N, C-alpha and C positions, 0 to 999 in steps of 0.2 A: 408205578408211575412216578416219574421224577418231575418236581415242580421247579419252574424258573422264577426267580425273584425280580427279574428285570422286565420292563415293559417293551423293550425294543429287541430286535433280533441280533443286536451287536453283542459281542462277547464281553464278559465282565472285565477282562484285562484291558480292553480298549476304552472303557468309560472313565471320565474324569481326568484324563491326561491331556495336557497342552503340548504344543510344539515346544521343545526345549530352547530353540533359538529365540522365539518370541519372549519367553520368560527371562532369558538372559539379557535381552535388549531392554526389557522393562526394568530390570534391576539396575542395569547400567545407567539408564536415564534417571532413576531415582537417586542413585549415588551422586551423579553429576549435579543434579538439582540441589542436593544437600550441600555439596562442596561450594557451589556458587553462593548459596545463602550464607554459609559460614564465612566465606571470604568477604562478602559485602558487609556482613555484620561486624567482622573484625575491623574493617576500615572505618566504619562509622563510629565504633566505640573508641578506637585509638585516636581518631581525629579530634574528639572532644576532650581527651585527657591531657593534651599538651598544655602546659602552663606557660603563659606569656605575661610579661609585665606591662605591655603597652596599653591595653584597655583599662586595667585598674589605675595606672598612672594618669591616663586621660581623664577618667572619672574624678580622681582626687584633685587634679588641677582645675577641672571645670567647677567642681563644688566650691573650691576656695578662691577662684579668681573671678567668679561671676556673682552678681547680685540680682536676684529675681530673673535669672537666665540671661542677663545682659552683662557684657564686659564693658566697663567704664574706662574711657581713655585717660581719665585723670587719676586712675589707680594702676600704676605700672605693675607688671608681674613681680618684680623684685620686692615691692612693698606688701604684696598680698600673699605671696607664697613663702612659707617658713619650712624649716627642715622636717617638722612633723607632718607636713602636708604632702610629702614626697616619699616614694618608695625607697627604703633603706638598701644600701649596697648597689644602687643603680645610678649611673650617670643619666641625666635627663636634660634634653633641650626642648624648650617650649617656645612656640611661635604663634602669635595672633596675626591673622591676615584679615583684611577687610576690603570691601569693594568701595573704591573712591567714587567721586562724582562722574568719572568717565566710564565706570563699570569694571575697571581693572582691579585684580587682586593685588594688593600691596602689603608689605610687612608693616604692621602697626607697632608691635612690641615683640621682643624676644629675650630669652634669658637662658643661661646654662647653669645647671646645678651639678656639683660633683657627687661622689658616692655617699657623702655624709649629709647631703641636702643643703650644702652651703653654696651660695651664689658665687659664681666666678665671672669676673668682668670679661675675660677672654676665654673662648673655647680653645683648649690646648692643641687640638689638631685642626687641620683645614677641612677634613671630611669626617664621615662617620664610619665606624668599623663595619665589616660585612655582617656581623651578627646583630646589628642594630634593628630594633623593631619600631615600626611607625604606626601611629593611629591618629585619626582626626575626626572632627565632628563640626557641624555648622553651629554658629552662635550668632547672637545679635550683638552689635557693637554700638554703644551709645557715645556720641561725641559730647564735648563739654556744652555745646549749645542745645543739647537735648535731642538732636536728630539721631535716628537709629538707622544703621546700615547692616546689611548682611555680612557675615564674616565667617572665618574658619579658625578653630583652635587645633593646633597640630603639636603632637609630642613625638620625640624620638628618644628611645630608651635603650641603654646598653650597659653591660658590665665592665 
């Protein structure tokens, strides 16, 4: 008498096998999912690795041109920004805008510094090069009479 080890009446060759097409489709979906994840991860990692000079320059200018977070109109940019306060090897244009009594943003102060951080009375070009980087942030502007208005500190940086 021969004994069967299987509880069903199906043959041993039929058990434990799947449809090959379904298995191939499952593997294809798994590979596609991994590729999508790798592509997304690559974009995220590379996005943060680009080094720009605009944000550090903005922070440096803000730190040295404001007192207690306020820009004072009686302290022009030229008198408070020195070469060591600016990024080396970069041209930088700094502008302070403020909201006047009518609510319009107007230029309060501006200055151009060359690659050595030296103040230049005139900007050498009429425009900025295409590789110029811009950054800005809100600031408080205190007038000589003590009244404070909202304003904006803007920097443009290029090589």
